[in-house]
N, C-alpha and C positions, 0 to 999 in steps of 0.2 A: 676482158675480165675487169679492167680498170674503169671502163665507162660506167657500168652499173654501180660500181663501188663509189665513184665520184658523186653520183646522185645520192647515194645513201649518206655520204659525208655531208652533203648540202643539207639534207633533211635533218641530220643530227645537229649540225651547226645552228639550225634555226628551231630546234626544240621539237621537231615533229617526228623524230625517229631515233632508234637505238644506234649506238656507236657500232658500226660494222667491224667484222674481223679485218684487221689491216694487213694480214699476211699476203694477200694478192698484191697490195700496193707495194709492200716491201720487196716481193719477188719481181714485180715490174721495174722498180727502181734499181734493183741489183742488176737486172738484165740491161736496163738502159745505161748503167755505168759501164758495162762490158761493151755495149754497142758504141758508146761515145769513144771509148779507148780505141776500139778497132777502127772506127772511122777516122779518128785523128792520126792513128799510126799509118793508115793508108795514104792520108793526105800529106803526111810528113810535117804536120803543124800541131802545135800545142795551144793554139789560140782558143778563145772563149766559146766559139760556136761549134756546131755539130761537126763540121769539117775543118775545124781549127780557126784560122784567121778569116776564112771566107764565110759570109752569111749565105746560107743555101736554102733550097726548097725544103729541106728537112726542117730547118729552123722555122721557116714560114708556116709550114703545116702544123707544127707542134706548139708554137708560141701561144695561140689563143687558149689551148687546153691547159697548158702549164700556168698561164696567168690566172685563169679561173680557179684552178686547183690550189694555187698559192694563196689566193684570197680565202678560200674555204678552210684550208689547213691553218692559216694564220689566225682566222677568226676564233677557232676553238682550241687551237694549240694541241691537237690530238696526235700529231705526228711531227717528227723532227727531220726536215729535209737535210739538215747539216750532217746527218748520219751518212749521207751520200755526197761527199764534197764535190765530185765532178759534176753531178747533176745540179747541185746547189749553185755552183759557179756558172754553169751553162744557163740555168734559169735566171740568174741575176743579170747575166750579159744580155739575154733576150729582153728582160724588162727595162734595161737601161738603153737599149738601142733606139735611136731617134725615130726610125720608121715604125717600130712597134709602138712606141709611146704615141705617135701621131695618129695611129689607127685605133688606139684603145679608148673606149667610151668613158673610162673612169671607174675606179673601184666601187664608188657609191652606186653607179648604175648596175654593175654586175651583182653587187650585194642585194640590191632591190629585186632584180630578176630572180636571183636564187631564193630570196624570201618568198616570192610569189610561187615559184616552182615547188618549194618545200611544203606549201599549204594546199597543194592540189590533191 
């Protein structure tokens, strides 16, 4: 449900589409907040990553999606991730991790790709 919504947000951010209903995004982030809390409770850690202090495969799998979504949401300021403090802190920890930064092509590259996708 969030995948198609993220593309609609990209189109809106670049002026080629209407702002979509953000209810599915809010639902997904509310659920993600629950999942983060459950995963951290099981791991016994309150660290910044999905499983607490340990950077895991869950973080690796979700980092690219969240980084792109962050750029899209930041560009148009249509949604406030701070409404979900656990998700915001997790997203921030991902963006600040050296291995994630080293593999990131740069915000400008992602914005350019999104611009091209929006005009297809």
